[in-house]
C-alpha angles and dihedrals in degrees: 000000000000118000119194121197134150092244099038117139133184089246094056091046091052091050091057098034096244135122112258123238130169118224120216129177137172087272100034111058108152121169108287117250117227122239100023133093122260130217120198119203134181093220132235096269092054091047090052099041101031127270130237092239095191090054089052092048088051090056091050093048090051098044101031093208122200090241135009130195107238113235109270141181114242113247096358120101097183096048089046089051089052089051090050093053091048101045110022095077090057095043090050089068091065108022146356106279120216122212116226109224098215116190091014089147093059091070088068092202116179126220088255097052118142089234093241092122091046090053089050090051090050093047092053093045094051094248097295118191101205120061130179122203114209110236105165098068138353123199090266104023139058100214093206088063097039106027095155093058092048091047091051091051092047093048092056090051094045093052091064099031096051114091089015101062114050095218127027121185131189113216112221101326116190117246095256092050091055090052091049093048099046093101096052091042090055090048089050090057091049088055090058103259123130108238126203142158136185133216141178093163091101088073084083105065108263095214142021093248091062090045089057090048088054091054096259095312125127097203133057124252097199145010094271093057091044090054091050090051092051091051091050091049094049092047090056094042103043107026 
C-alpha cells in the first residue's frame, strides 16, 4: 500500500510496512525528499472554488511528480470528465495523471453488479487506468463527520474497481474510514491493483495525548512535531 503525506519519510514508511510517497499541493510545498515517490494534488478547496490550472501545471512541470491528480470539479462527474479529456494529455507528458471519480456513490452499484455500468464509465473516461475516490467530502456528506457512511460508499466502489482498474487511490480519507476499509484495501491488492491514499489530516493532532505532548496545541510548529503527528495518525489508522 502506498501512503502519501507531506511529511512522509522512508523511515516512517518502513515502520508501518507501506510504500512512502510525499504529497504536495498548491498550498503545501515542502522541500522534496529524495528517493520516494511524489503525488501532486490540486486540493479540495481548489476543486470546489476553481483552480488556476496553468499554475497547477507549472507545479507539475517543475516537480515532475510520480502521479498527479487531474483537475476536477467537486461533485460533478461530467464536468470532471471534461476536465480529464482537456488536461490529461498534457499532464501525461510530465507525470501519471489520476482521474477523480466524482459522484461515484450515485451509481449505487452492488457487489453483484454485471459490470455494464462500470464498462460505460470506462468507455466515457477513455479507459483510464488510475482512479481516485474522493473521501474528504461528498456533495452531501462531510466524511470527517460521517466516516462510516463514506467508507461504506467507498467499499461498494472498491469491490468492483479492484482487479479491474490497475491503480485505485483514496483522496484524503479520514482516519476512521481507513480503519474501516483496511480489509477491502488488502483484498484489492491481492486482486492485483495498486492501492494508495493520501492524508494531511494528521497535521491536526489525532488524539488528546499528542495534543498534551504538543503543549496543548493541535498543530505542529516544526518538521519534527509534524513527523510525530504523522506516526501517531498512521498508528491509529493502520495498526
